[in-house]
N, CA, C and O atoms as a printed pandas DataFrame, in Angstrom:
     atom_number atom_name residue_name chain_id  residue_number  x_coord  y_coord  z_coord
0              1         N          MET        A               1   97.328  105.152  115.373
1              2        CA          MET        A               1   97.637  104.455  114.145
2              3         C          MET        A               1   98.357  103.158  114.467
3              4         O          MET        A               1   99.333  103.139  115.217
4              5         N          LYS        A               2   97.856  102.073  113.886
5              6        CA          LYS        A               2   98.504  100.780  114.051
6              7         C          LYS        A               2   99.244  100.432  112.777
7              8         O          LYS        A               2   98.815  100.769  111.674
8              9         N          GLU        A               3  100.347   99.762  112.949
9             10        CA          GLU        A               3  101.107   99.305  111.799
10            11         C          GLU        A               3  100.749   97.847  111.535
11            12         O          GLU        A               3  100.746   97.019  112.446
12            13         N          ILE        A               4  100.448   97.548  110.270
13            14        CA          ILE        A               4  100.087   96.191  109.885
14            15         C          ILE        A               4  100.894   95.775  108.658
15            16         O          ILE        A               4  101.432   96.611  107.931
16            17         N          ALA        A               5  100.964   94.474  108.450
17            18        CA          ALA        A               5  101.551   93.917  107.233
18            19         C          ALA        A               5  100.477   93.080  106.562
19            20         O          ALA        A               5   99.870   92.215  107.194
20            21         N          LEU        A               6  100.243   93.339  105.280
21            22        CA          LEU        A               6   99.335   92.523  104.485
22            23         C          LEU        A               6  100.182   91.691  103.535
23            24         O          LEU        A               6  101.124   92.193  102.921
24            25         N          ARG        A               7   99.839   90.422  103.423
25            26        CA          ARG        A               7  100.585   89.511  102.560
26            27         C          ARG        A               7   99.597   88.591  101.862
27            28         O          ARG        A               7   98.590   88.188  102.443
28            29         N          TYR        A               8   99.892   88.264  100.617
29            30        CA          TYR        A               8   99.041   87.316   99.905
30            31         C          TYR        A               8   99.898   86.265   99.218
31            32         O          TYR        A               8  101.099   86.447   99.017
32            33         N          SER        A               9   99.244   85.151   98.861
33            34        CA          SER        A               9   99.959   84.044   98.239
34            35         C          SER        A               9   98.980   83.206   97.427
35            36         O          SER        A               9   97.777   83.213   97.688
36            37         N          ASP        A              10   99.504   82.486   96.444
37            38        CA          ASP        A              10   98.682   81.551   95.678
38            39         C          ASP        A              10   98.599   80.200   96.372
39            40         O          ASP        A              10   97.726   79.389   96.062
40            41         N          GLU        A              11   99.504   79.961   97.306
41            42        CA          GLU        A              11   99.529   78.715   98.060
42            43         C          GLU        A              11   99.517   79.035   99.548
43            44         O          GLU        A              11   99.979   80.095   99.971
44            45         N          LYS        A              12   98.987   78.113  100.330
45            46        CA          LYS        A              12   98.940   78.304  101.774
46            47         C          LYS        A              12  100.360   78.366  102.328
47            48         O          LYS        A              12  101.218   77.575  101.933
48            49         N          LEU        A              13  100.611   79.308  103.245
49            50        CA          LEU        A              13  101.948   79.440  103.836
50            51         C          LEU        A              13  102.273   78.225  104.696
51            52         O          LEU        A              13  101.414   77.719  105.418
52            53         N          THR        A              14  103.512   77.762  104.618
53            54        CA          THR        A              14  103.936   76.637  105.453
54            55         C          THR        A              14  104.388   77.116  106.828
55            56         O          THR        A              14  104.298   76.378  107.808
56            57         N          SER        A              15  104.876   78.358  106.897
57            58        CA          SER        A              15  105.296   78.945  108.170
58            59         C          SER        A              15  104.555   80.264  108.370
59            60         O          SER        A              15  104.537   81.113  107.478
60            61         N          LEU        A              16  103.952   80.430  109.531
61            62        CA          LEU        A              16  103.213   81.659  109.827
62            63         C          LEU        A              16  104.053   82.677  110.590
63            64         O          LEU        A              16  103.529   83.701  111.028
64            65         N          ALA        A              17  105.342   82.413  110.754
65            66        CA          ALA        A              17  106.236   83.366  111.423
66            67         C          ALA        A              17  106.422   84.585  110.520
67            68         O          ALA        A              17  106.600   84.443  109.311
68            69         N          PHE        A              18  106.380   85.774  111.105
69            70        CA          PHE        A              18  106.496   87.008  110.330
70            71         C          PHE        A              18  107.868   87.100  109.676
71            72         O          PHE        A              18  108.891   86.812  110.297
72            73         N          ASP        A              19  107.868   87.511  108.401
73            74        CA          ASP        A              19  109.105   87.697  107.642
74            75         C          ASP        A              19  109.051   89.079  107.006
75            76         O          ASP        A              19  108.236   89.328  106.118
76            77         N          GLU        A              20  109.919   89.976  107.463
77            78        CA          GLU        A              20  109.888   91.360  106.989
78            79         C          GLU        A              20  110.220   91.484  105.505
79            80         O          GLU        A              20  109.823   92.458  104.864
80            81         N          ASN        A              21  110.938   90.514  104.952
81            82        CA          ASN        A              21  111.361   90.572  103.551
82            83         C          ASN        A              21  110.570   89.629  102.651
83            84         O          ASN        A              21  111.049   89.260  101.579
84            85         N          ALA        A              22  109.381   89.236  103.063
85            86        CA          ALA        A              22  108.585   88.281  102.291
86            87         C          ALA        A              22  108.096   88.893  100.981
87            88         O          ALA        A              22  107.885   90.102  100.878
88            89         N          LEU        A              23  107.922   88.030   99.988
89            90        CA          LEU        A              23  107.346   88.455   98.718
90            91         C          LEU        A              23  105.855   88.734   98.894
91            92         O          LEU        A              23  105.222   88.202   99.806
92            93         N          ASN        A              24  105.302   89.566   98.023
93            94        CA          ASN        A              24  103.871   89.887   98.025
94            95         C          ASN        A              24  103.397   90.380   99.393
95            96         O          ASN        A              24  102.348   89.965   99.887
96            97         N          GLN        A              25  104.174   91.259   99.986
97            98        CA          GLN        A              25  103.835   91.819  101.293
98            99         C          GLN        A              25  104.145   93.306  101.298
99           100         O          GLN        A              25  105.138   93.752  100.722
100          101         N          GLU        A              26  103.275   94.070  101.962
101          102        CA          GLU        A              26  103.535   95.497  102.174
102          103         C          GLU        A              26  103.152   95.862  103.598
103          104         O          GLU        A              26  102.236   95.283  104.182
104          105         N          LEU        A              27  103.875   96.837  104.146
105          106        CA          LEU        A              27  103.609   97.341  105.489
106          107         C          LEU        A              27  102.840   98.644  105.379
107          108         O          LEU        A              27  103.101   99.453  104.489
108          109         N          PHE        A              28  101.886   98.847  106.289
109          110        CA          PHE        A              28  101.058  100.048  106.268
110          111         C          PHE        A              28  100.903  100.607  107.674
111          112         O          PHE        A              28  100.854   99.858  108.650
112          113         N          GLU        A              29  100.826  101.932  107.765
113          114        CA          GLU        A              29  100.357  102.593  108.978
114          115         C          GLU        A              29   98.920  102.979  108.693
115          116         O          GLU        A              29   98.655  103.865  107.880
116          117         N          THR        A              30   98.009  102.323  109.350
117          118        CA          THR        A              30   96.595  102.482  109.032
118          119         C          THR        A              30   95.995  103.703  109.707
119          120         O          THR        A              30   96.437  104.116  110.779
120          121         N          VAL        A              31   94.982  104.275  109.067
121          122        CA          VAL        A              31   94.212  105.351  109.675
122          123         C          VAL        A              31   93.310  104.759  110.745
123          124         O          VAL        A              31   93.114  105.343  111.811
124          125         N          LYS        A              32   92.761  103.578  110.436
125          126        CA          LYS        A              32   91.882  102.900  111.390
126          127         C          LYS        A              32   92.183  101.413  111.337
127          128         O          LYS        A              32   92.240  100.816  110.262
128          129         N          CYS        A              33   92.371  100.834  112.485
129          130        CA          CYS        A              33   92.548   99.391  112.610
130          131         C          CYS        A              33   91.887   99.011  113.925
131          132         O          CYS        A              33   92.461   99.203  114.997
132          133         N          THR        A              34   90.684   98.473  113.837
133          134        CA          THR        A              34   89.927   98.179  115.048
134          135         C          THR        A              34   90.570   97.034  115.816
135          136         O          THR        A              34   91.338   96.246  115.264
136          137         N          ASP        A              35   90.241   96.961  117.087
137          138        CA          ASP        A              35   90.620   95.788  117.857
138          139         C          ASP        A              35   89.810   94.613  117.325
139          140         O          ASP        A              35   88.789   94.803  116.663
140          141         N          LEU        A              36   90.262   93.414  117.612
141          142        CA          LEU        A              36   89.552   92.231  117.136
142          143         C          LEU        A              36   88.173   92.154  117.775
143          144         O          LEU        A              36   88.037   92.248  118.994
144          145         N          LEU        A              37   87.161   91.983  116.949
145          146        CA          LEU        A              37   85.786   91.885  117.409
146          147         C          LEU        A              37   85.272   90.479  117.143
147          148         O          LEU        A              37   85.533   89.917  116.079
148          149         N          VAL        A              38   84.549   89.907  118.088
149          150        CA          VAL        A              38   83.994   88.568  117.918
150          151         C          VAL        A              38   82.695   88.674  117.126
151          152         O          VAL        A              38   81.824   89.484  117.442
152          153         N          ASN        A              39   82.579   87.845  116.096
153          154        CA          ASN        A              39   81.397   87.807  115.246
154          155         C          ASN        A              39   80.853   86.381  115.290
155          156         O          ASN        A              39   81.566   85.442  114.934
156          157         N          THR        A              40   79.605   86.203  115.718
157          158        CA          THR        A              40   79.025   84.868  115.854
158          159         C          THR        A              40   77.963   84.618  114.792
159          160         O          THR        A              40   77.321   85.543  114.295
160          161         N          THR        A              41   77.798   83.350  114.461
161          162        CA          THR        A              41   76.699   82.912  113.605
162          163         C          THR        A              41   75.881   81.933  114.426
163          164         O          THR        A              41   76.398   80.937  114.932
164          165         N          GLU        A              42   74.593   82.236  114.548
165          166        CA          GLU        A              42   73.726   81.447  115.411
166          167         C          GLU        A              42   72.564   80.869  114.626
167          168         O          GLU        A              42   72.157   81.401  113.593
168          169         N          GLU        A              43   72.046   79.780  115.138
169          170        CA          GLU        A              43   70.829   79.169  114.609
170          171         C          GLU        A              43   69.800   79.236  115.727
171          172         O          GLU        A              43   70.063   78.784  116.842
172          173         N          SER        A              44   68.647   79.788  115.441
173          174        CA          SER        A              44   67.607   79.872  116.463
174          175         C          SER        A              44   66.275   79.477  115.849
175          176         O          SER        A              44   66.098   79.526  114.632
176          177         N          GLY        A              45   65.348   79.088  116.701
177          178        CA          GLY        A              45   64.030   78.685  116.221
178          179         C          GLY        A              45   63.153   78.243  117.368
179          180         O          GLY        A              45   63.466   78.447  118.540
180          181         N          ILE        A              46   62.043   77.630  116.996
181          182        CA          ILE        A              46   61.078   77.135  117.977
182          183         C          ILE        A              46   60.836   75.658  117.692
183          184         O          ILE        A              46   60.557   75.274  116.556
184          185         N          LEU        A              47   60.945   74.835  118.728
185          186        CA          LEU        A              47   60.697   73.405  118.602
186          187         C          LEU        A              47   59.198   73.142  118.498
187          188         O          LEU        A              47   58.389   74.039  118.736
188          189         N          LEU        A              48   58.830   71.909  118.143
189          190        CA          LEU        A              48   57.412   71.556  118.011
190          191         C          LEU        A              48   56.655   71.684  119.330
191          192         O          LEU        A              48   55.448   71.924  119.328
192          193         N          ASN        A              49   57.350   71.525  120.452
193          194        CA          ASN        A              49   56.689   71.667  121.751
194          195         C          ASN        A              49   56.620   73.124  122.213
195          196         O          ASN        A              49   56.160   73.397  123.322
196          197         N          GLY        A              50   57.070   74.062  121.378
197          198        CA          GLY        A              50   56.986   75.483  121.693
198          199         C          GLY        A              50   58.218   76.062  122.355
199          200         O          GLY        A              50   58.316   77.278  122.526
200          201         N          ARG        A              51   59.153   75.218  122.728
201          202        CA          ARG        A              51   60.375   75.695  123.380
202          203         C          ARG        A              51   61.282   76.368  122.349
203          204         O          ARG        A              51   61.483   75.852  121.250
204          205         N          LYS        A              52   61.824   77.530  122.724
205          206        CA          LYS        A              52   62.737   78.250  121.836
206          207         C          LYS        A              52   64.167   77.779  122.078
207          208         O          LYS        A              52   64.530   77.382  123.185
208          209         N          PHE        A              53   64.973   77.833  121.013
209          210        CA          PHE        A              53   66.380   77.455  121.146
210          211         C          PHE        A              53   67.248   78.450  120.389
211          212         O          PHE        A              53   66.805   79.139  119.471
212          213         N          ASN        A              54   68.503   78.494  120.818
213          214        CA          ASN        A              54   69.491   79.361  120.188
214          215         C          ASN        A              54   70.854   78.685  120.347
215          216         O          ASN        A              54   71.336   78.504  121.466
216          217         N          HIS        A              55   71.471   78.313  119.223
217          218        CA          HIS        A              55   72.765   77.630  119.252
218          219         C          HIS        A              55   73.778   78.440  118.454
219          220         O          HIS        A              55   73.507   78.862  117.330
220          221         N          ILE        A              56   74.931   78.646  119.040
221          222        CA          ILE        A              56   76.020   79.292  118.311
222          223         C          ILE        A              56   76.681   78.228  117.438
223          224         O          ILE        A              56   77.175   77.217  117.937
224          225         N          LEU        A              57   76.682   78.473  116.127
225          226        CA          LEU        A              57   77.300   77.530  115.197
226          227         C          LEU        A              57   78.811   77.705  115.170
227          228         O          LEU        A              57   79.553   76.724  115.222
228          229         N          TYR        A              58   79.271   78.950  115.090
229          230        CA          TYR        A              58   80.700   79.228  115.104
230          231         C          TYR        A              58   80.937   80.705  115.375
231          232         O          TYR        A              58   80.035   81.530  115.231
232          233         N          CYS        A              59   82.161   81.024  115.769
233          234        CA          CYS        A              59   82.574   82.400  116.053
234          235         C          CYS        A              59   83.855   82.689  115.272
235          236         O          CYS        A              59   84.726   81.829  115.142
236          237         N          HIS        A              60   83.951   83.901  114.761
237          238        CA          HIS        A              60   85.160   84.364  114.087
238          239         C          HIS        A              60   85.557   85.709  114.672
239          240         O          HIS        A              60   84.741   86.400  115.282
240          241         N          LYS        A              61   86.804   86.066  114.482
241          242        CA          LYS        A              61   87.256   87.402  114.855
242          243         C          LYS        A              61   87.302   88.253  113.596
243          244         O          LYS        A              61   87.776   87.805  112.552
244          245         N          ASP        A              62   86.810   89.476  113.697
245          246        CA          ASP        A              62   86.796   90.421  112.582
246          247         C          ASP        A              62   87.638   91.632  112.930
247          248         O          ASP        A              62   87.791   91.990  114.098
248          249         N          ILE        A              63   88.180   92.255  111.899
249          250        CA          ILE        A              63   88.970   93.466  112.070
250          251         C          ILE        A              63   88.702   94.374  110.879
251          252         O          ILE        A              63   88.637   93.911  109.740
252          253         N          GLU        A              64   88.548   95.659  111.141
253          254        CA          GLU        A              64   88.355   96.636  110.069
254          255         C          GLU        A              64   89.633   97.442  109.920
255          256         O          GLU        A              64   90.186   97.940  110.901
256          257         N          VAL        A              65   90.098   97.565  108.679
257          258        CA          VAL        A              65   91.341   98.259  108.378
258          259         C          VAL        A              65   91.066   99.314  107.317
259          260         O          VAL        A              65   90.468   99.015  106.283
260          261         N          ILE        A              66   91.501  100.556  107.568
261          262        CA          ILE        A              66   91.381  101.623  106.574
262          263         C          ILE        A              66   92.780  102.132  106.251
263          264         O          ILE        A              66   93.530  102.553  107.132
264          265         N          ILE        A              67   93.106  102.082  104.967
265          266        CA          ILE        A              67   94.391  102.581  104.471
266          267         C          ILE        A              67   94.094  103.842  103.688
267          268         O          ILE        A              67   93.340  103.811  102.715
268          269         N          SER        A              68   94.683  104.952  104.105
269          270        CA          SER        A              68   94.325  106.258  103.561
270          271         C          SER        A              68   95.279  106.716  102.465
271          272         O          SER        A              68   96.270  106.055  102.156
272          273         N          ALA        A              69   94.948  107.870  101.888
273          274        CA          ALA        A              69   95.624  108.413  100.710
274          275         C          ALA        A              69   97.124  108.597  100.904
275          276         O          ALA        A              69   97.888  108.411   99.957
276          277         N          ASP        A              70   97.566  108.957  102.105
277          278        CA          ASP        A              70   98.998  109.190  102.308
278          279         C          ASP        A              70   99.818  107.908  102.197
279          280         O          ASP        A              70  101.039  107.980  102.051
280          281         N          GLU        A              71   99.188  106.744  102.262
281          282        CA          GLU        A              71   99.870  105.455  102.131
282          283         C          GLU        A              71   99.735  104.869  100.727
283          284         O          GLU        A              71  100.424  103.904  100.396
284          285         N          ILE        A              72   98.856  105.439   99.896
285          286        CA          ILE        A              72   98.501  104.810   98.619
286          287         C          ILE        A              72   99.088  105.564   97.434
287          288         O          ILE        A              72   98.845  106.757   97.251
288          289         N          ASP        A              73   99.869  104.840   96.632
289          290        CA          ASP        A              73  100.290  105.320   95.315
290          291         C          ASP        A              73   99.846  104.255   94.306
291          292         O          ASP        A              73   99.161  103.308   94.691
292          293         N          SER        A              74  100.207  104.382   93.057
293          294        CA          SER        A              74   99.709  103.445   92.039
294          295         C          SER        A              74  100.198  102.014   92.285
295          296         O          SER        A              74   99.446  101.062   92.075
296          297         N          ASP        A              75  101.445  101.855   92.727
297          298        CA          ASP        A              75  101.963  100.514   93.017
298          299         C          ASP        A              75  101.251   99.896   94.218
299          300         O          ASP        A              75  100.940   98.705   94.217
300          301         N          THR        A              76  100.997  100.704   95.232
301          302        CA          THR        A              76  100.299  100.219   96.422
302          303         C          THR        A              76   98.869   99.834   96.081
303          304         O          THR        A              76   98.366   98.823   96.570
304          305         N          LEU        A              77   98.216  100.624   95.257
305          306        CA          LEU        A              77   96.850  100.316   94.838
306          307         C          LEU        A              77   96.818   98.996   94.067
307          308         O          LEU        A              77   95.904   98.192   94.254
308          309         N          ALA        A              78   97.798   98.772   93.213
309          310        CA          ALA        A              78   97.891   97.500   92.485
310          311         C          ALA        A              78   98.102   96.337   93.459
311          312         O          ALA        A              78   97.510   95.270   93.293
312          313         N          PHE        A              79   98.952   96.545   94.481
313          314        CA          PHE        A              79   99.166   95.510   95.495
314          315         C          PHE        A              79   97.863   95.203   96.230
315          316         O          PHE        A              79   97.519   94.036   96.418
316          317         N          LEU        A              80   97.134   96.244   96.649
317          318        CA          LEU        A              80   95.890   96.040   97.393
318          319         C          LEU        A              80   94.844   95.313   96.549
319          320         O          LEU        A              80   94.088   94.497   97.076
320          321         N          GLN        A              81   94.793   95.597   95.257
321          322        CA          GLN        A              81   93.860   94.886   94.383
322          323         C          GLN        A              81   94.275   93.422   94.225
323          324         O          GLN        A              81   93.420   92.540   94.166
324          325         N          SER        A              82   95.572   93.163   94.159
325          326        CA          SER        A              82   96.056   91.776   94.111
326          327         C          SER        A              82   95.738   91.058   95.419
327          328         O          SER        A              82   95.353   89.889   95.410
328          329         N          PHE        A              83   95.896   91.753   96.538
329          330        CA          PHE        A              83   95.544   91.192   97.845
330          331         C          PHE        A              83   94.061   90.826   97.868
331          332         O          PHE        A              83   93.696   89.751   98.343
332          333         N          TRP        A              84   93.209   91.710   97.360
333          334        CA          TRP        A              84   91.757   91.513   97.346
334          335         C          TRP        A              84   91.375   90.256   96.567
335          336         O          TRP        A              84   90.450   89.545   96.960
336          337         N          THR        A              85   92.080   89.975   95.464
337          338        CA          THR        A              85   91.716   88.846   94.603
338          339         C          THR        A              85   92.526   87.578   94.874
339          340         O          THR        A              85   92.273   86.545   94.254
340          341         N          ALA        A              86   93.484   87.640   95.779
341          342        CA          ALA        A              86   94.353   86.486   96.045
342          343         C          ALA        A              86   93.591   85.346   96.708
343          344         O          ALA        A              86   92.577   85.550   97.374
344          345         N          ARG        A              87   94.108   84.151   96.505
345          346        CA          ARG        A              87   93.479   82.973   97.099
346          347         C          ARG        A              87   93.712   82.912   98.610
347          348         O          ARG        A              87   92.795   82.604   99.371
348          349         N          PHE        A              88   94.937   83.204   99.040
349          350        CA          PHE        A              88   95.268   83.178  100.467
350          351         C          PHE        A              88   95.755   84.558  100.888
351          352         O          PHE        A              88   96.668   85.115  100.279
352          353         N          LYS        A              89   95.136   85.106  101.937
353          354        CA          LYS        A              89   95.465   86.448  102.430
354          355         C          LYS        A              89   95.862   86.337  103.898
355          356         O          LYS        A              89   95.296   85.549  104.655
356          357         N          TYR        A              90   96.857   87.149  104.284
357          358        CA          TYR        A              90   97.359   87.103  105.659
358          359         C          TYR        A              90   97.566   88.511  106.188
359          360         O          TYR        A              90   97.835   89.446  105.434
360          361         N          ILE        A              91   97.433   88.642  107.515
361          362        CA          ILE        A              91   97.705   89.910  108.182
362          363         C          ILE        A              91   98.621   89.643  109.372
363          364         O          ILE        A              91   98.533   88.604  110.026
364          365         N          SER        A              92   99.493   90.598  109.633
365          366        CA          SER        A              92  100.326   90.593  110.831
366          367         C          SER        A              92  100.214   91.983  111.441
367          368         O          SER        A              92  100.252   92.982  110.723
368          369         N          ILE        A              93  100.077   92.052  112.750
369          370        CA          ILE        A              93   99.869   93.329  113.434
370          371         C          ILE        A              93  101.071   93.615  114.335
371          372         O          ILE        A              93  101.527   92.749  115.081
372          373         N          TYR        A              94  101.573   94.845  114.249
373          374        CA          TYR        A              94  102.706   95.284  115.061
374          375         C          TYR        A              94  102.165   95.797  116.392
375          376         O          TYR        A              94  101.442   96.793  116.437
376          377         N          LYS        A              95  102.519   95.110  117.468
377          378        CA          LYS        A              95  102.008   95.480  118.787
378          379         C          LYS        A              95  103.103   95.252  119.818
379          380         O          LYS        A              95  103.768   94.216  119.811
380          381         N          ASN        A              96  103.285   96.223  120.701
381          382        CA          ASN        A              96  104.298   96.135  121.758
382          383         C          ASN        A              96  105.690   95.854  121.188
383          384         O          ASN        A              96  106.434   95.034  121.726
384          385         N          SER        A              97  106.031   96.535  120.106
385          386        CA          SER        A              97  107.339   96.434  119.446
386          387         C          SER        A              97  107.638   95.061  118.860
387          388         O          SER        A              97  108.799   94.731  118.618
388          389         N          ILE        A              98  106.602   94.257  118.628
389          390        CA          ILE        A              98  106.778   92.912  118.075
390          391         C          ILE        A              98  105.732   92.683  116.983
391          392         O          ILE        A              98  104.567   93.047  117.145
392          393         N          TRP        A              99  106.155   92.078  115.871
393          394        CA          TRP        A              99  105.218   91.681  114.826
394          395         C          TRP        A              99  104.587   90.349  115.217
395          396         O          TRP        A              99  105.287   89.418  115.616
396          397         N          SER        A             100  103.271   90.261  115.103
397          398        CA          SER        A             100  102.589   88.996  115.383
398          399         C          SER        A             100  102.839   88.019  114.242
399          400         O          SER        A             100  103.296   88.410  113.168
400          401         N          SER        A             101  102.540   86.767  114.477
401          402        CA          SER        A             101  102.585   85.779  113.402
402          403         C          SER        A             101  101.490   86.105  112.393
403          404         O          SER        A             101  100.525   86.799  112.713
404          405         N          TYR        A             102  101.647   85.604  111.182
405          406        CA          TYR        A             102  100.607   85.808  110.177
406          407         C          TYR        A             102   99.346   85.055  110.579
407          408         O          TYR        A             102   99.408   83.960  111.137
408          409         N          VAL        A             103   98.207   85.663  110.285
409          410        CA          VAL        A             103   96.914   85.019  110.483
410          411         C          VAL        A             103   96.184   85.082  109.152
411          412         O          VAL        A             103   96.115   86.135  108.519
412          413         N          GLN        A             104   95.639   83.941  108.732
413          414        CA          GLN        A             104   94.912   83.924  107.466
414          415         C          GLN        A             104   93.576   84.633  107.641
415          416         O          GLN        A             104   92.853   84.394  108.608
416          417         N          VAL        A             105   93.261   85.502  106.697
417          418        CA          VAL        A             105   92.013   86.267  106.748
418          419         C          VAL        A             105   91.247   86.104  105.444
419          420         O          VAL        A             105   91.792   85.691  104.420
420          421         N          MET        A             106   89.975   86.438  105.516
421          422        CA          MET        A             106   89.090   86.416  104.351
422          423         C          MET        A             106   88.554   87.829  104.157
423          424         O          MET        A             106   88.373   88.574  105.120
424          425         N          THR        A             107   88.303   88.190  102.892
425          426        CA          THR        A             107   87.663   89.467  102.596
426          427         C          THR        A             107   86.228   89.199  102.179
427          428         O          THR        A             107   85.869   88.076  101.823
428          429         N          GLU        A             108   85.410   90.246  102.229
429          430        CA          GLU        A             108   84.046   90.117  101.742
430          431         C          GLU        A             108   84.078   90.035  100.225
431          432         O          GLU        A             108   84.980   90.576   99.585
432          433         N          SER        A             109   83.102   89.364   99.657
433          434        CA          SER        A             109   83.044   89.307   98.200
434          435         C          SER        A             109   82.435   90.600   97.665
435          436         O          SER        A             109   81.791   91.347   98.401
436          437         N          GLY        A             110   82.644   90.847   96.400
437          438        CA          GLY        A             110   82.067   92.036   95.782
438          439         C          GLY        A             110   83.119   92.975   95.245
439          440         O          GLY        A             110   84.266   92.596   95.004
440          441         N          LYS        A             111   82.701   94.197   95.067
441          442        CA          LYS        A             111   83.534   95.237   94.469
442          443         C          LYS        A             111   84.690   95.632   95.397
443          444         O          LYS        A             111   84.535   95.681   96.617
444          445         N          PHE        A             112   85.841   95.910   94.795
445          446        CA          PHE        A             112   87.008   96.363   95.554
446          447         C          PHE        A             112   86.630   97.626   96.339
447          448         O          PHE        A             112   86.088   98.565   95.756
448          449         N          PRO        A             113   86.906   97.666   97.653
449          450        CA          PRO        A             113   86.416   98.745   98.530
450          451         C          PRO        A             113   87.225  100.044   98.457
451          452         O          PRO        A             113   87.804  100.480   99.452
452          453         N          LEU        A             114   87.257  100.645   97.287
453          454        CA          LEU        A             114   87.967  101.905   97.077
454          455         C          LEU        A             114   86.973  103.057   97.131
455          456         O          LEU        A             114   85.928  103.024   96.481
456          457         N          SER        A             115   87.311  104.067   97.909
457          458        CA          SER        A             115   86.499  105.290   97.953
458          459         C          SER        A             115   87.462  106.473   97.914
459          460         O          SER        A             115   88.681  106.308   97.966
460          461         N          TYR        A             116   86.892  107.653   97.824
461          462        CA          TYR        A             116   87.717  108.865   97.746
462          463         C          TYR        A             116   87.309  109.823   98.855
463          464         O          TYR        A             116   86.120  110.053   99.079
464          465         N          ILE        A             117   88.290  110.376   99.545
465          466        CA          ILE        A             117   88.039  111.316  100.632
466          467         C          ILE        A             117   87.459  112.589  100.036
467          468         O          ILE        A             117   88.063  113.189   99.147
468          469         N          ASP        A             118   86.295  113.004  100.516
469          470        CA          ASP        A             118   85.588  114.198  100.031
470          471         C          ASP        A             118   85.419  114.192   98.509
471          472         O          ASP        A             118   85.412  115.249   97.878
472          473         N          ASP        A             119   85.283  112.991   97.920
473          474        CA          ASP        A             119   85.103  112.813   96.466
474          475         C          ASP        A             119   86.231  113.422   95.639
475          476         O          ASP        A             119   86.011  113.818   94.495
476          477         N          ILE        A             120   87.420  113.501   96.194
477          478        CA          ILE        A             120   88.588  114.013   95.476
478          479         C          ILE        A             120   89.383  112.808   94.973
479          480         O          ILE        A             120   89.888  112.021   95.775
480          481         N          ARG        A             121   89.498  112.661   93.659
481          482        CA          ARG        A             121   90.128  111.482   93.052
482          483         C          ARG        A             121   91.602  111.325   93.437
483          484         O          ARG        A             121   92.146  110.224   93.354
484          485         N          ASP        A             122   92.240  112.394   93.847
485          486        CA          ASP        A             122   93.645  112.315   94.251
486          487         C          ASP        A             122   93.819  111.817   95.684
487          488         O          ASP        A             122   94.945  111.652   96.152
488          489         N          LEU        A             123   92.707  111.576   96.382
489          490        CA          LEU        A             123   92.760  111.116   97.771
490          491         C          LEU        A             123   92.019  109.783   97.930
491          492         O          LEU        A             123   90.941  109.743   98.523
492          493         N          PRO        A             124   92.592  108.688   97.401
493          494        CA          PRO        A             124   91.922  107.391   97.521
494          495         C          PRO        A             124   92.044  106.820   98.936
495          496         O          PRO        A             124   92.976  107.132   99.678
496          497         N          GLU        A             125   91.085  105.986   99.276
497          498        CA          GLU        A             125   91.066  105.330  100.583
498          499         C          GLU        A             125   90.516  103.918  100.387
499          500         O          GLU        A             125   89.523  103.726   99.685
500          501         N          VAL        A             126   91.156  102.945  101.003
501          502        CA          VAL        A             126   90.718  101.555  100.896
502          503         C          VAL        A             126   90.335  101.068  102.286
503          504         O          VAL        A             126   91.090  101.233  103.244
504          505         N          SER        A             127   89.153  100.467  102.384
505          506        CA          SER        A             127   88.635   99.989  103.662
506          507         C          SER        A             127   88.335   98.495  103.560
507          508         O          SER        A             127   87.461   98.082  102.798
508          509         N          PHE        A             128   89.060   97.695  104.325
509          510        CA          PHE        A             128   88.854   96.245  104.337
510          511         C          PHE        A             128   88.150   95.831  105.621
511          512         O          PHE        A             128   88.495   96.298  106.707
512          513         N          ASN        A             129   87.162   94.953  105.492
513          514        CA          ASN        A             129   86.610   94.234  106.629
514          515         C          ASN        A             129   87.149   92.817  106.521
515          516         O          ASN        A             129   86.707   92.039  105.676
516          517         N          LEU        A             130   88.095   92.488  107.371
517          518        CA          LEU        A             130   88.762   91.191  107.316
518          519         C          LEU        A             130   88.226   90.290  108.416
519          520         O          LEU        A             130   87.995   90.731  109.542
520          521         N          SER        A             131   88.033   89.032  108.079
521          522        CA          SER        A             131   87.551   88.050  109.039
522          523         C          SER        A             131   88.574   86.928  109.126
523          524         O          SER        A             131   89.010   86.404  108.101
524          525         N          TYR        A             132   88.958   86.558  110.334
525          526        CA          TYR        A             132   89.907   85.463  110.495
526          527         C          TYR        A             132   89.305   84.196  109.884
527          528         O          TYR        A             132   88.134   83.891  110.109
528          529         N          ALA        A             133   90.103   83.466  109.117
529          530        CA          ALA        A             133   89.609   82.287  108.406
530          531         C          ALA        A             133   89.256   81.148  109.364
531          532         O          ALA        A             133   88.293   80.417  109.131
532          533         N          ASN        A             134   90.020   80.997  110.425
533          534        CA          ASN        A             134   89.770   79.907  111.369
534          535         C          ASN        A             134   88.858   80.372  112.496
535          536         O          ASN        A             134   89.043   81.463  113.035
536          537         N          PRO        A             135   87.871   79.546  112.859
537          538        CA          PRO        A             135   86.976   79.931  113.954
538          539         C          PRO        A             135   87.702   79.904  115.298
539          540         O          PRO        A             135   88.741   79.261  115.450
540          541         N          ILE        A             136   87.124   80.620  116.271
541          542        CA          ILE        A             136   87.728   80.622  117.610
542          543         C          ILE        A             136   87.015   79.633  118.500
543          544         O          ILE        A             136   87.373   79.484  119.669
């Protein structure tokens, strides 16, 4: 289990240093928090002379986070929904006894990713696929 901090804001943060007492922030012990995975977007095709090409346009880091029922109550669920709809979203990861600086992330568009463990309404689970906003 990894410990993470999710934070959201209506304005871009001026300082990315972790602040344990920041507004619009909650700490979670996640059921699943993958290591950072590189995700590339490529353009490929065939030139008029028949030569094939493949160019990487950009790369981002992705992370999957699952917050399970033991971490979620009604206030936490409201926070997670606010995080989902916020203009600016940030994550900080606790590693080697140190909180990392905030990193701006993006969520996928669409329906809020709420599911229920074994279809039991008392056991909600939220799964985010977060992508770092800045390319690597």
